[in-house]
BAFI-3210 file (N, C-alpha, C; in Angstrom, 3 decimals, decimal comma, padded with zeros to 6 digits):
// residues 287
n [1|2|3|4|5|6|7|8|9|10|11|12|13|14|15|16|17|18|19|20|21|22|23|24|25|26|27|28|29|30|31|32|33|34|35|36|37|38|39|40|41|42|43|44|45|46|47|48|49|50|51|52|53|54|55|56|57|58|59|60|61|62|63|64|65|66|67|68|69|70|71|72|73|74|75|76|77|78|79|80|81|82|83|84|85|86|87|88|89|90|91|92|93|94|95|96|97|98|99|100|101|102|103|104|105|106|107|108|109|110|111|112|113|114|115|116|117|118|119|120|121|122|123|124|125|126|127|128|129|130|131|132|133|134|135|136|137|138|139|140|141|142|143|144|145|146|147|148|149|150|151|152|153|154|155|156|157|158|159|160|161|162|163|164|165|166|167|168|169|170|171|172|173|174|175|176|177|178|179|180|181|182|183|184|185|186|187|188|189|190|191|192|193|194|195|196|197|198|199|200|201|202|203|204|205|206|207|208|209|210|211|212|213|214|215|216|217|218|219|220|221|222|223|224|225|226|227|228|229|230|231|232|233|234|235|236|237|238|239|240|241|242|243|244|245|246|247|248|249|250|251|252|253|254|255|256|257|258|259|260|261|262|263|264|265|266|267|268|269|270|271|272|273|274|275|276|277|278|279|280|281|282|283|284|285|286|287]
n.u [-018,501|-020,089|-020,758|-022,041|-021,160|-018,471|-018,716|-019,660|-017,386|-015,913|-014,295|-011,178|-009,543|-006,785|-004,957|-005,216|-006,201|-008,701|-012,203|-014,140|-016,955|-019,136|-020,802|-020,203|-017,473|-015,904|-013,816|-014,353|-012,554|-010,090|-010,957|-010,586|-011,808|-012,638|-012,983|-014,622|-013,723|-014,644|-016,843|-015,768|-014,627|-012,098|-008,922|-006,759|-004,934|-005,625|-003,297|-001,563|-003,066|-003,101|-000,358|000,209|-001,427|-000,308|002,292|001,703|000,445|002,510|004,071|003,932|003,617|002,434|000,093|-001,115|-001,474|-003,155|-005,417|-006,496|-006,949|-009,418|-011,074|-010,933|-010,967|-010,474|-007,992|-006,388|-006,581|-005,448|-002,834|-001,760|-001,770|000,013|002,394|005,632|005,226|004,517|002,580|003,720|003,713|002,004|-000,648|-002,058|-004,807|-005,405|-004,533|-006,392|-008,675|-008,933|-010,461|-013,689|-016,546|-017,537|-015,473|-013,106|-011,278|-008,428|-007,011|-004,163|-003,069|-004,450|-005,020|-007,121|-008,431|-010,730|-010,183|-011,354|-014,629|-015,209|-013,341|-011,838|-010,743|-007,915|-006,336|-004,161|-005,263|-008,331|-009,367|-011,639|-013,435|-012,007|-012,324|-011,565|-009,626|-006,397|-003,270|-000,841|000,784|-000,678|-003,242|-006,824|-008,107|-009,063|-006,952|-006,123|-008,235|-008,616|-008,903|-007,188|-004,610|-003,549|-000,704|000,385|002,938|003,614|005,432|007,734|007,003|006,682|007,927|008,678|008,924|009,015|007,326|004,897|004,720|004,470|001,980|000,328|000,654|-000,455|-003,233|-004,000|-005,488|-004,411|-002,724|-003,655|-003,176|-000,754|-000,247|002,354|004,107|006,742|008,755|011,926|013,943|013,658|012,946|013,042|009,974|008,084|005,241|003,377|006,088|009,229|011,035|012,564|013,869|013,136|014,177|013,278|014,169|014,487|011,832|010,855|012,267|011,021|008,845|009,837|009,987|007,624|005,952|007,110|005,264|004,959|006,565|007,866|008,533|006,927|006,834|008,829|012,359|012,634|010,703|011,764|014,192|013,220|011,840|013,951|015,661|014,096|013,910|016,617|017,067|015,334|016,580|018,965|018,054|016,594|018,158|018,733|016,385|013,898|010,927|010,661|012,141|010,567|008,280|009,311|010,047|007,655|007,024|009,077|008,489|006,343|007,041|008,586|007,049|005,918|007,907|007,703|006,431|008,331|008,900|007,220|008,621|011,285|010,929|010,592|012,950|015,839|017,272|015,979|014,692|016,731|017,144|014,681|011,794|009,898|009,475|007,167|005,553|004,174|003,079|002,475|000,833|002,012|000,499]
n.v [002,813|001,335|-001,588|-000,723|001,905|001,473|000,212|002,358|003,866|002,260|-000,507|-001,455|-003,622|-005,301|-006,463|-005,507|-002,954|-002,203|-001,341|-003,023|-005,228|-004,386|-006,061|-008,742|-008,798|-009,142|-008,920|-007,567|-007,003|-008,493|-010,898|-011,879|-013,113|-012,164|-012,947|-013,481|-013,319|-014,479|-012,855|-010,469|-008,411|-009,861|-009,643|-011,217|-013,978|-017,536|-018,987|-017,009|-016,109|-018,421|-018,721|-016,406|-016,743|-019,078|-018,234|-016,366|-017,908|-019,549|-018,112|-017,741|-015,486|-013,568|-014,946|-014,960|-012,190|-011,570|-012,981|-011,454|-009,127|-009,357|-007,963|-004,900|-002,399|-003,134|-004,377|-002,252|-000,408|-001,891|-002,509|000,034|000,940|-000,663|-001,037|000,416|002,958|006,054|008,378|011,286|012,946|013,944|011,866|009,219|009,173|011,810|013,154|012,259|013,285|015,797|015,672|015,422|013,211|012,824|012,874|010,931|008,437|006,443|003,719|002,027|-001,113|-001,300|-002,835|-003,781|-001,380|001,252|004,293|006,564|007,483|007,555|006,085|003,750|000,642|-001,302|-004,432|-007,300|-009,246|-010,589|-008,832|-007,431|-004,584|-004,366|-003,641|-004,386|-006,959|-007,051|-006,885|-004,505|-003,636|-003,915|-002,465|-002,468|-000,280|002,553|004,895|007,895|007,968|008,624|011,196|011,408|009,369|006,908|005,269|003,638|002,509|000,369|000,060|-001,262|-003,868|-004,831|-006,471|-005,075|-001,993|000,280|-000,337|-000,402|002,277|003,509|002,516|003,628|006,337|006,260|005,779|008,034|011,244|013,878|016,462|015,529|014,273|012,249|010,288|008,934|006,672|004,980|002,533|003,533|003,098|000,159|-003,067|-006,232|-007,180|-009,320|-009,426|-010,490|-010,593|-008,837|-006,393|-003,987|-000,728|002,767|006,046|009,562|010,765|008,509|007,618|009,827|009,550|007,391|008,595|010,268|013,114|014,179|016,381|017,065|018,039|018,172|017,003|015,013|013,856|010,978|008,911|008,929|009,153|008,054|006,044|004,390|003,621|002,227|000,048|-001,286|-001,739|-003,386|-005,624|-006,256|-007,037|-009,237|-010,909|-011,565|-012,947|-015,058|-017,085|-018,071|-019,275|-018,997|-018,688|-018,044|-015,698|-013,933|-013,840|-012,808|-010,303|-008,809|-009,018|-007,527|-005,061|-004,069|-003,013|-000,928|000,814|003,268|005,187|006,163|008,599|010,543|011,167|013,182|015,420|014,831|014,049|016,382|017,696|019,169|017,181|014,862|013,291|011,823|009,620|008,550|006,442|006,320|008,225|010,568|011,478|013,700|013,718|015,537|014,851|015,678|017,740]
n.w [-001,210|-003,759|-005,843|-008,130|-008,236|-008,823|-011,280|-012,745|-013,010|-014,678|-016,238|-017,734|-020,009|-018,708|-020,408|-023,106|-022,931|-023,817|-023,426|-020,937|-020,680|-018,196|-016,731|-017,391|-017,324|-019,567|-022,483|-025,542|-027,507|-027,281|-026,371|-023,812|-020,748|-017,573|-014,061|-010,874|-007,435|-004,424|-004,774|-005,654|-008,314|-010,235|-011,526|-011,726|-012,867|-012,498|-011,836|-010,879|-008,719|-007,092|-006,565|-005,091|-002,833|-001,791|-001,147|000,812|002,812|003,557|005,245|008,567|010,152|008,429|007,810|010,303|010,731|008,569|009,257|011,371|010,018|009,006|010,567|010,241|011,709|014,369|014,028|013,075|015,223|017,336|016,408|015,985|018,535|020,068|018,647|017,974|016,471|014,993|013,204|011,842|009,698|006,630|006,165|004,110|004,466|005,302|003,065|001,081|002,188|001,234|-000,965|-002,567|-002,282|-004,779|-006,552|-008,432|-006,982|-006,170|-004,434|-004,350|-003,468|-001,036|001,248|004,042|004,508|004,275|003,461|002,570|001,688|-001,038|-002,402|-004,629|-003,823|-004,419|-004,371|-003,873|-002,330|-001,015|001,113|003,620|002,421|000,054|-003,323|-005,870|-007,259|-008,282|-010,072|-009,286|-011,299|-013,555|-013,943|-013,998|-015,425|-017,431|-019,251|-017,529|-015,620|-012,858|-010,353|-008,213|-006,790|-004,470|-003,119|-000,710|001,290|-000,439|-002,600|-001,738|-001,768|-004,330|-007,267|-009,531|-009,337|-011,000|-013,124|-011,771|-010,924|-013,431|-014,209|-012,235|-012,868|-015,431|-015,048|-013,735|-013,953|-016,197|-014,538|-012,149|-008,754|-007,050|-004,276|-002,454|-000,328|001,337|003,086|004,453|006,426|007,906|009,273|007,472|006,018|004,755|002,589|000,375|-000,228|000,182|-001,239|-001,432|-000,332|000,264|-000,346|-000,206|-002,581|-004,149|-004,467|-005,870|-008,237|-009,436|-010,552|-012,457|-014,586|-013,925|-011,568|-008,328|-005,662|-002,951|-000,002|002,710|006,097|006,893|008,839|011,632|012,780|015,382|015,503|013,507|014,733|017,016|015,914|014,588|016,761|018,427|016,776|016,697|019,373|019,402|017,566|018,868|021,187|020,213|019,370|016,797|015,967|013,792|013,870|016,600|016,717|015,202|016,780|019,181|018,300|018,251|020,940|022,178|021,143|022,612|025,321|024,394|022,886|024,015|023,692|021,167|020,975|021,015|018,446|017,657|018,090|017,161|014,481|013,172|013,139|011,513|008,988|009,706|007,815|006,739|008,317|008,697|009,244|007,201|004,262|002,687|-000,386|-002,756|-005,990|-008,942|-011,884|-015,020|-017,488]
ca.u [-018,293|-020,834|-020,324|-022,554|-020,245|-017,257|-019,080|-019,785|-016,030|-015,600|-013,083|-010,473|-008,808|-005,359|-004,133|-005,228|-006,680|-010,040|-013,251|-014,738|-018,365|-019,145|-021,544|-019,563|-016,018|-015,325|-013,238|-014,734|-011,417|-009,105|-011,630|-010,293|-012,915|-012,179|-013,980|-014,788|-013,205|-015,419|-017,760|-015,039|-014,011|-010,724|-008,154|-005,586|-005,104|-005,664|-001,942|-001,061|-003,829|-002,637|001,011|000,157|-001,993|000,657|003,378|001,196|000,177|003,764|004,637|002,972|003,370|001,450|-001,175|-001,679|-001,935|-004,287|-006,596|-007,070|-007,357|-010,843|-011,718|-009,975|-010,891|-009,792|-006,586|-005,687|-006,495|-004,510|-001,455|-001,287|-001,610|001,118|003,665|006,337|005,148|003,590|002,575|003,914|003,557|000,722|-001,045|-002,904|-006,170|-005,506|-004,407|-007,647|-009,744|-009,019|-011,314|-015,086|-016,950|-017,877|-014,264|-012,673|-010,083|-007,951|-006,003|-003,483|-002,495|-005,209|-005,274|-008,533|-008,851|-011,429|-009,728|-012,203|-015,830|-015,283|-012,138|-011,810|-009,628|-007,348|-005,338|-003,984|-005,953|-009,735|-009,679|-012,803|-013,307|-011,319|-013,335|-011,018|-008,399|-005,590|-001,844|-000,603|001,479|-001,629|-004,499|-007,917|-008,807|-008,639|-006,021|-006,653|-009,536|-008,755|-008,450|-006,068|-004,258|-002,664|000,048|001,006|003,656|003,396|006,540|008,721|006,469|006,486|009,215|008,993|008,288|008,877|006,113|003,761|004,661|003,944|000,547|-000,310|000,616|-001,354|-004,653|-004,233|-005,797|-003,412|-002,928|-004,049|-002,135|-000,415|000,382|003,071|005,006|007,344|009,756|013,331|014,673|012,675|013,326|012,366|008,599|007,425|003,779|004,096|007,522|009,777|012,119|013,338|013,673|012,988|014,364|012,413|014,678|014,200|010,422|010,702|012,830|010,015|007,893|010,647|009,258|006,435|006,317|006,976|004,649|005,043|007,234|008,220|008,679|005,652|007,097|010,124|013,543|012,457|009,983|012,723|015,116|012,539|011,594|015,221|016,185|013,313|014,339|017,973|016,900|014,706|017,576|019,900|017,445|015,895|019,166|018,671|015,093|013,167|009,604|010,824|012,596|009,432|007,405|009,973|010,027|006,445|007,120|009,947|007,859|005,351|007,579|009,267|006,179|005,667|008,961|007,422|005,948|009,465|008,929|006,497|009,687|012,444|010,607|010,573|014,294|016,575|017,966|015,199|014,355|017,878|017,082|013,267|011,238|009,240|009,111|006,007|005,769|003,011|003,469|001,425|001,043|002,072|-000,529]
ca.v [002,542|000,152|-002,150|000,150|003,046|001,027|-000,008|003,661|004,280|001,464|-001,319|-001,645|-004,884|-005,136|-006,996|-004,704|-001,612|-001,941|-001,320|-004,309|-005,281|-004,280|-007,164|-010,041|-008,621|-009,718|-007,962|-007,901|-006,782|-009,586|-012,136|-012,300|-013,042|-012,154|-013,519|-012,919|-014,123|-014,091|-011,801|-009,253|-008,498|-010,351|-009,548|-012,062|-015,324|-018,556|-019,347|-015,902|-016,131|-019,554|-018,454|-015,374|-017,335|-020,035|-017,470|-015,726|-018,926|-020,161|-017,257|-017,772|-014,121|-012,958|-015,657|-014,471|-010,821|-011,554|-013,453|-010,341|-008,069|-009,514|-006,926|-003,819|-001,378|-003,737|-004,599|-000,963|000,159|-002,673|-002,361|001,407|001,156|-001,373|-001,031|001,688|003,725|007,173|009,168|012,712|013,683|013,854|010,487|009,047|009,563|013,270|013,560|012,021|014,100|017,026|015,415|015,113|011,843|012,776|012,742|009,545|008,208|005,061|003,327|000,836|-001,812|-000,691|-003,640|-003,830|-000,078|002,212|005,543|007,637|006,780|007,532|005,461|002,378|-000,085|-002,396|-005,206|-008,684|-010,148|-010,216|-008,336|-006,553|-003,250|-004,395|-003,633|-004,967|-007,741|-006,833|-006,619|-003,062|-003,344|-004,118|-001,998|-002,652|000,984|003,289|006,001|009,155|007,756|009,060|012,531|011,226|007,969|006,640|004,011|003,839|001,324|-000,656|-000,128|-002,225|-005,223|-005,196|-006,794|-004,104|-000,747|001,236|-000,707|000,030|003,736|003,851|002,229|004,648|007,548|006,058|005,871|009,343|012,302|014,947|017,441|014,852|014,085|010,892|010,222|007,682|006,565|003,644|002,524|003,813|002,305|-000,740|-004,474|-006,993|-007,561|-009,876|-009,416|-011,722|-010,425|-007,518|-006,285|-002,753|000,403|003,957|007,419|010,509|010,921|007,275|007,660|010,846|009,032|006,529|009,447|011,255|013,765|014,794|017,400|016,821|019,249|018,155|015,822|015,157|012,645|010,395|008,205|009,508|008,364|007,277|004,830|003,532|003,060|001,279|-001,179|-001,979|-002,176|-004,535|-006,766|-006,577|-007,823|-010,515|-011,730|-012,068|-013,856|-016,177|-018,139|-018,625|-019,922|-017,956|-018,379|-017,381|-014,326|-013,123|-013,646|-011,906|-008,944|-008,159|-008,953|-006,411|-003,805|-003,594|-002,074|000,189|001,665|004,633|006,105|006,673|009,983|011,439|011,567|014,438|016,425|014,442|013,956|017,735|018,256|019,113|015,917|013,704|012,413|010,971|008,398|008,316|005,144|006,429|009,522|010,594|012,325|013,955|013,991|016,000|014,382|016,779|017,748]
ca.w [-002,635|-004,165|-007,126|-009,185|-008,316|-009,515|-012,682|-013,402|-013,364|-015,861|-016,267|-019,001|-020,038|-018,408|-021,497|-024,338|-022,565|-024,336|-022,411|-020,589|-020,320|-016,734|-016,124|-017,621|-017,213|-020,779|-023,423|-026,915|-028,406|-027,265|-025,996|-022,441|-019,796|-016,191|-013,167|-009,540|-006,329|-003,243|-005,180|-006,021|-009,638|-010,095|-012,764|-011,533|-013,389|-011,434|-011,413|-010,055|-007,468|-006,289|-006,121|-004,055|-001,623|-001,242|-000,532|002,024|003,828|003,994|006,284|009,674|010,617|007,547|007,981|011,561|010,532|007,652|009,986|012,130|009,093|008,732|011,380|009,989|012,763|015,518|013,667|013,016|016,571|018,146|015,936|016,211|019,972|020,723|017,927|018,194|015,233|015,044|011,975|012,119|008,452|005,942|005,889|002,932|004,849|005,275|001,667|000,374|002,783|000,452|-002,121|-002,289|-002,625|-006,198|-007,357|-008,618|-006,176|-006,218|-003,449|-004,864|-002,321|000,062|002,433|004,415|005,032|003,429|004,076|002,044|001,204|-002,487|-002,940|-005,135|-003,212|-005,212|-003,639|-004,325|-001,412|-000,838|002,450|003,682|001,818|-001,238|-004,382|-007,096|-007,107|-009,478|-009,946|-009,385|-012,549|-014,657|-013,357|-014,954|-015,622|-018,618|-019,045|-017,022|-014,969|-011,466|-009,943|-007,282|-006,543|-003,334|-003,066|000,605|001,770|-001,462|-003,543|-001,242|-001,918|-005,736|-007,891|-010,580|-008,904|-012,098|-013,857|-010,954|-011,011|-014,754|-014,198|-011,402|-013,692|-016,573|-014,683|-013,124|-014,911|-016,301|-013,475|-010,920|-007,744|-006,611|-002,952|-002,239|000,828|001,423|004,158|004,171|007,420|008,514|009,079|006,426|006,377|003,568|002,597|000,727|-000,459|000,526|-002,211|-001,543|000,572|-000,553|000,111|-000,912|-003,946|-004,866|-004,853|-006,909|-009,485|-010,054|-011,266|-013,178|-015,662|-013,344|-010,587|-006,890|-005,114|-001,485|000,544|004,114|006,904|007,314|010,095|011,938|013,127|016,614|015,113|012,803|015,722|017,896|015,156|014,370|018,057|018,888|015,972|017,155|020,597|019,059|016,879|019,878|022,161|019,562|019,180|015,450|015,699|013,066|014,425|017,887|016,457|014,771|017,937|020,123|017,745|018,750|022,404|022,547|020,737|023,577|026,309|023,745|022,085|024,490|023,256|019,827|021,037|020,789|017,039|017,456|018,079|016,359|013,057|012,617|013,188|010,249|008,755|010,156|006,686|006,417|009,126|008,978|008,866|005,898|003,697|001,796|-001,552|-003,604|-007,368|-009,859|-013,254|-015,970|-018,533]
c.u [-018,990|-020,303|-020,837|-021,674|-018,993|-017,551|-019,183|-018,424|-015,576|-014,290|-012,495|-009,654|-007,329|-004,443|-004,054|-005,747|-008,052|-011,057|-013,817|-016,237|-018,460|-019,822|-020,792|-018,050|-015,298|-014,862|-013,589|-013,547|-010,463|-009,693|-011,371|-011,524|-012,339|-013,309|-014,109|-014,201|-013,869|-016,304|-017,105|-014,476|-012,526|-010,033|-006,816|-005,877|-005,075|-004,283|-001,352|-001,754|-003,321|-001,240|001,037|-000,359|-001,023|001,796|002,933|000,991|001,455|004,451|003,620|002,631|002,307|000,096|-001,889|-002,252|-003,169|-005,559|-007,277|-007,460|-008,801|-011,663|-010,824|-009,857|-010,158|-008,308|-005,814|-005,524|-005,431|-003,073|-000,933|-001,089|-000,309|002,425|004,303|006,396|004,140|003,729|002,681|003,748|002,174|000,414|-001,899|-004,353|-006,357|-005,362|-005,742|-008,800|-009,897|-010,024|-012,739|-015,390|-017,242|-016,652|-013,809|-011,315|-009,725|-006,900|-005,412|-002,743|-003,136|-005,192|-006,749|-009,146|-009,537|-011,163|-010,475|-013,423|-015,931|-014,138|-012,408|-010,558|-009,208|-006,291|-005,205|-004,846|-007,378|-010,074|-011,046|-012,463|-012,474|-012,369|-012,883|-009,745|-007,597|-004,133|-001,624|000,132|000,597|-003,021|-005,625|-008,767|-008,240|-007,660|-006,762|-007,996|-009,680|-008,192|-007,243|-005,876|-003,328|-001,950|000,929|001,606|003,415|004,660|007,597|008,280|006,329|007,837|009,640|008,334|008,109|007,625|004,867|003,608|004,081|002,444|-000,218|-000,420|-000,398|-002,804|-004,998|-004,522|-004,630|-003,723|-003,345|-002,863|-001,987|000,285|001,091|003,964|005,515|008,434|011,163|014,224|013,658|013,136|012,525|010,967|007,862|005,903|003,246|005,604|007,937|011,057|013,041|013,033|013,794|013,274|013,375|012,865|014,419|012,755|010,204|011,200|011,858|009,052|008,615|009,882|007,968|006,855|006,078|006,462|004,691|005,772|007,557|008,397|007,290|005,789|008,564|011,223|013,414|011,737|010,912|013,659|014,444|012,226|012,878|015,772|015,418|013,651|015,753|017,915|016,333|015,698|018,556|019,268|016,635|016,839|019,037|017,379|014,159|011,772|009,682|011,263|011,430|008,474|008,008|010,023|008,819|006,471|007,945|009,375|007,009|005,945|008,237|008,309|005,925|006,700|008,675|006,954|007,083|009,517|008,114|007,452|010,758|012,147|010,606|011,949|014,949|017,348|017,193|014,892|015,506|017,881|015,633|012,856|010,630|009,066|007,771|006,265|004,449|003,508|002,259|001,769|000,993|001,017|000,123]
c.v [001,231|-000,378|-001,308|001,382|002,672|000,785|001,310|004,235|003,542|000,721|-001,326|-002,922|-004,647|-005,597|-006,055|-003,283|-001,269|-001,985|-002,720|-004,162|-005,355|-005,465|-008,483|-010,005|-009,270|-008,614|-008,396|-007,810|-007,971|-010,916|-012,623|-012,119|-013,148|-012,640|-012,764|-013,885|-013,613|-012,885|-010,525|-009,417|-008,816|-010,360|-010,266|-013,436|-016,345|-018,957|-018,273|-015,886|-017,239|-019,307|-017,437|-015,956|-018,314|-019,318|-016,843|-016,747|-019,562|-019,357|-017,156|-016,379|-013,446|-013,636|-015,178|-013,067|-010,782|-012,078|-012,287|-009,163|-008,233|-008,494|-005,681|-002,800|-001,906|-003,896|-003,283|-000,368|-000,559|-002,449|-000,956|001,700|000,564|-001,371|000,347|002,547|004,842|007,979|010,647|013,565|013,491|012,399|010,424|009,425|011,070|013,808|013,408|012,833|015,438|016,893|015,103|013,682|011,706|012,616|011,282|009,339|006,727|004,848|001,993|000,156|-001,359|-001,494|-003,563|-002,478|000,770|003,592|006,760|006,961|006,695|006,819|004,055|001,710|-001,257|-003,105|-006,582|-009,657|-009,662|-009,837|-007,654|-005,194|-003,218|-004,547|-004,344|-005,733|-007,624|-006,648|-005,125|-002,681|-003,573|-003,747|-002,033|-001,396|001,694|004,400|007,213|009,054|008,533|010,460|012,447|009,743|007,900|005,308|004,087|002,528|000,130|-000,956|-001,112|-003,669|-005,672|-005,446|-005,799|-002,770|000,270|000,942|-000,271|001,543|004,180|003,597|003,262|005,959|007,413|006,286|007,188|010,374|013,280|016,060|016,832|014,599|012,613|010,992|008,883|007,787|005,136|003,677|002,802|003,016|001,456|-002,173|-005,127|-007,381|-008,060|-009,853|-009,443|-011,640|-009,010|-007,342|-005,082|-001,771|001,690|005,244|008,312|010,660|009,676|007,216|008,661|010,343|008,098|007,327|010,556|011,797|014,397|015,604|016,943|018,101|019,300|016,884|016,077|013,809|012,163|009,733|008,448|008,561|007,571|005,966|003,861|002,848|001,983|-000,033|-001,978|-002,528|-003,386|-005,785|-007,205|-007,434|-009,207|-011,456|-012,349|-013,178|-014,994|-017,326|-018,853|-019,315|-018,879|-017,680|-017,659|-015,933|-013,428|-012,851|-012,656|-010,478|-008,179|-008,032|-007,746|-005,058|-003,204|-002,655|-000,849|001,212|003,054|005,655|006,723|008,126|010,982|011,921|012,823|015,628|016,059|014,412|015,319|018,403|018,210|017,794|014,689|012,751|011,475|009,668|008,053|006,898|005,219|007,885|009,416|011,620|012,489|014,422|014,514|015,551|015,559|016,618|017,476]
c.w [-002,991|-005,495|-008,279|-009,358|-009,102|-010,990|-013,433|-013,774|-014,610|-015,744|-017,675|-018,908|-019,728|-019,537|-022,689|-024,138|-023,147|-023,203|-022,199|-020,407|-018,802|-016,071|-016,228|-017,452|-018,390|-021,714|-024,840|-027,862|-028,451|-026,803|-024,584|-021,562|-018,389|-015,293|-011,865|-008,520|-005,062|-003,551|-005,659|-007,427|-009,531|-011,452|-012,633|-012,117|-012,271|-010,941|-010,507|-008,704|-006,539|-005,742|-004,993|-002,744|-000,979|-000,541|000,777|003,144|004,357|005,085|007,418|010,174|009,758|007,665|009,244|011,385|009,634|008,292|010,700|011,244|008,637|009,511|011,329|011,109|013,990|015,228|013,676|014,405|017,391|017,710|016,187|017,690|020,477|019,940|018,020|016,942|015,403|013,759|012,331|010,869|007,860|005,596|004,625|003,234|004,762|003,856|000,943|000,943|002,065|-000,691|-001,683|-002,708|-004,117|-007,093|-007,383|-007,964|-006,194|-005,142|-003,894|-003,718|-001,030|001,349|002,783|004,780|003,968|004,018|003,551|001,430|-000,311|-003,165|-003,469|-004,573|-004,091|-004,386|-004,289|-003,535|-001,155|000,606|002,445|003,075|000,537|-002,337|-005,650|-006,751|-008,396|-009,102|-010,150|-010,656|-013,774|-014,155|-014,396|-015,157|-016,849|-018,250|-018,487|-016,325|-013,668|-011,221|-009,021|-007,020|-005,344|-003,540|-001,825|001,112|000,844|-002,254|-003,050|-001,480|-003,375|-006,403|-008,957|-010,245|-010,024|-012,921|-013,095|-011,020|-012,355|-014,834|-013,382|-012,180|-014,823|-016,205|-013,991|-014,207|-015,034|-015,296|-012,156|-010,010|-007,364|-005,269|-002,837|-001,014|000,870|002,479|003,644|005,118|008,179|008,286|007,950|006,893|005,129|003,691|001,156|000,499|-000,058|-000,286|-002,027|-000,414|-000,233|000,213|-000,638|-002,366|-004,784|-005,333|-005,980|-008,259|-010,195|-010,921|-012,019|-014,387|-015,202|-012,117|-009,154|-006,241|-003,590|-001,055|002,002|004,783|007,316|008,674|010,428|012,384|014,420|016,317|014,400|013,793|016,567|017,177|014,973|015,685|018,583|018,076|016,356|018,416|020,288|018,387|017,871|020,715|021,532|019,239|017,829|015,094|015,081|013,622|015,770|017,691|016,061|015,923|018,924|019,612|018,278|020,270|022,831|022,115|021,853|024,625|025,679|023,139|022,671|024,011|021,889|019,843|020,839|019,342|016,762|017,494|017,062|014,864|012,378|012,632|011,809|010,130|009,164|009,009|006,317|007,204|009,493|008,614|007,477|005,488|002,976|000,702|-002,287|-004,965|-008,134|-011,273|-014,214|-017,061|-019,888]
res [m|t|e|n|d|i|r|s|i|g|f|a|c|p|s|c|r|s|a|l|d|a|a|t|l|s|c|a|a|c|g|t|v|y|g|r|h|q|g|v|p|c|f|l|g|p|d|a|r|a|a|i|e|a|a|e|k|s|d|r|e|n|a|f|k|n|f|f|k|r|w|p|r|f|y|r|f|t|t|r|l|i|i|p|l|v|y|t|g|l|t|s|e|r|f|l|s|r|y|s|r|d|e|k|l|l|n|v|g|s|g|p|y|l|i|h|p|g|t|v|n|v|d|l|f|p|f|p|n|v|h|v|l|a|d|a|s|a|l|p|f|a|d|g|t|f|d|a|v|c|s|d|q|v|f|e|h|v|p|n|p|l|a|v|a|k|e|v|l|r|v|t|k|p|g|g|l|i|y|t|a|a|p|f|i|f|p|l|h|p|s|p|k|d|y|s|r|w|s|k|d|g|l|a|e|l|f|a|g|h|d|s|v|e|s|g|v|l|i|g|p|t|s|a|f|l|f|v|f|s|m|w|l|a|t|i|f|s|f|g|i|t|p|l|r|k|a|l|w|y|v|f|m|v|p|l|f|p|l|k|v|l|d|f|v|y|a|r|l|p|g|a|e|d|i|a|l|s|p|y|l|i|i|q|k|r|v]
***
């Protein structure tokens, strides 16, 4: 996805929804001029940008993770190898693989991963492969722009999930599909904040008035148990020292991670979604 490709999609002013000049990122209607951060179109004000960066840097765990996210393939391979988590349901990658490169696709809260060559990646942080810096509750696109939208493991990190859901619906074409997944049973993981947990019904309620066409267990109950158990051990043996607890959490994950393969069976059992780490849901926007 090149900048010319993104310009062809077109930006809309997050403040007034009018079309923006693609070259100058300026709005003729309300006079707002947006800028760039590290060469990426940025629709975050300087105060918001500074607050987000300060919150992220204040957490050593996130600062450590974000350092390695500069190398997305290495980071993904390493984390998926050693952490006790396995995907047993429909992932966002497999969902987007149903679409051609010519269709307009959006990944809200993408992180550093380009999961489809035709996807526009939006995030708060200028990771590699991020094309647009914006708040998920104020997306810089016109109504009905995208054929499909992903929001994977994002809703727990936003203070107003309903506003984000409304924005995702707004930029999706009528009849288009929305893929969403969020943790249900998982320890606190600020990035930079962690506000909520989500059942399948909770996610569906965010998109009330539209049609749920598919749902299931994305990450199963064994993964949930192993994450919670490793944090339980870390809490006991850290003796109240927060940095040590966070470090020990990862230490205890390593010997436990082989057990995650049990989810290839357990995640498919009746009732697995009641204790799953994460459900997924596909919503079709009503015409």
